[in-house]
N, C-alpha and C positions, 0 to 999 in steps of 0.2 A: 543306854542313854550318858553321857557325863552329868553327872552332879554339880563338876565346879566351872565356875560361869566364864570359867576360861575354854572348856570345848577341850574336846582331844585334842595331843600334841604329836602323841607316838604312837602309834599300834605294829603290834606283830602279827602276822597268821600264822600259825604252825598246822602242818599238815604230814599224818603218819599212817601208816598202812602196811600189812605185813608182804614179804617178798613171795613172789610162785610161788609152786612149788619145783624141786628139784629139774624137773624133767619138765619143764614150760615154760616159754620164753617170760622173761620177765613184763611185771604191770608196771607202767610208768604212769603215775599221774604227777598233776600238773596245775601249783596257786597260778593265777592269772590276775591281773589288775588294770582293767578298763578308768583312765579319768576323763572327764565331762567337762567342757566346758558350761559357764556361767549363759552362756548366748543360747545355747541348746544343752540342757542338762541331758534330755532324752536322743540326741542324736545319735550322729556317728563319736566312735571314744574319738579325742584329742590323739591319746597314743595309748598302745597294751606293752605291759611290762610281763616277763614269764620268764621262765628259766633264759640263762643266757642272754639276757636283757635286762636294762634297768632303766628308770625313768632319763630322758635328758638331762635334766636338773639334778638328778643322784638323789631325790625327794624318795622314791620307790625302786627298792632295791631288792633282788634275791640272795639271804646270805647264807643260806645254806641251799644244796638242791641235790636228789636224789633222782636216779634211773630205775630203780629196782626197790625200795620199800627198807633198803638193809640200813641194819644202823639200830641204832636204841631210840625208844621216846619217838616223840619227832620229828622227823627225817627232811623235812623240807621246809623251811622260814622267810617268809617276807615281813620286810618291816615298809612301813610308810609313816614317813615323817609330812605328817598332813601338814602342822602349822610352819611351817617352809616351804608349802606349795604356794603359787601367784594365786594371788588374788583372781585372775582367770579363771581356777577351776572352782565348780562348783560341787562335783561331784565323783568318788569314784568309788566302783565297783569292783570284787574282789567275789573272785569263783575257783572252781575246780574241776581241772578237765581228765578224763583217761584217756592216753593214746589208744590211737586204734590200728596202730601199724602190722600189731600182730593176730588181729580178728577182734572180731567185737566182744567188747567187755562194756558189763555194766558196775556198779557199783557193789550190787550183789555178787556180783563174782571177783570183787577183793575183799579178803578176809582182816578183819581188825582197822579198818581206814578210819579215819577220824580228824575231824578240821581244828582248832582251837581259836581262837581270834583273842587278848588282850592288850590291856595298855597297863604298862609296868606290869604290877603283878593283879591287878583288876579281872578276874577273866568278865568279858563280853559275852561269848559265845563257845558253847561247845558241843559239836553233832557227828553222829557218828555212819551218819549218809543211810539210816535203814528208811528212810521216809521217802528218797528215792533210789534202793534196789536195783530197778529198772532204766534208770537214768544213764548218759555214759557223761556228763557234767554238771555243776550246780553251780548257783552262785551263793554264797554263804552271806555275806557284808553289802551294805550299802555307805559311805560316811559321805553326808552332805555339809557343806554350807548355812545357817543360819540366815537371818540377817543382821546378825551384831558380826559376823564372820567367823564364828567358832563352830568347828567342826562337830557333826553329831554320830551318832553309831546308829546305825539301827540293820536288825537281823533283817534279810534276805534270803531265808533258803528255799530257793528252789527250782526243780531237777529239769532237764533240756536233753534233748536226743539227738545229739549234732558230736561232731568231731571235733579238737579244740578251733581248729581257723573259722568254723563257721560259728561256735562256742563265741568266740570276740566280739563280733560283729552282731550277736543277738543280746548277748546278757545282762545289758544296759536299758532293755526295751522298757517300756513300760509294759507292768503286770496286764495280764487279759483279767476283765473283770466279771 
């Protein structure tokens, strides 16, 4: 959570993974963000941002995308300009999904996978998906507006067993208790 009274302004979600072995189809992971309205913070997403898309107002976008994991360090980056989101939004959930085009894959099948959430130079979350080795998707972060309209960060590391399309519909559901 932010220690400054104005809340979070701009956050970045970074994703890394090692490419698949040379004789295997590529591993393709994606960062996905879903926005929720103040009227239905646990309802259906107003819109979803992932590779090859951005939010209608440009506040959430992919500045870096990889379909193979090739590159140095974090090969996929999503920027969230929370302070520019319209007041009608109360919640943004961010997750990571593995494409299942070349047969079933889980985080346990992907080597050196990791996610990092930062605000400027401040690390908010770092995770390697080890606790979700059997999952095909996971939420990692939840950003919510508090009563003063400031954005707050919450770790929301939960595993899912669904493809990217189904994941976008269920990632913002309230956790089962």
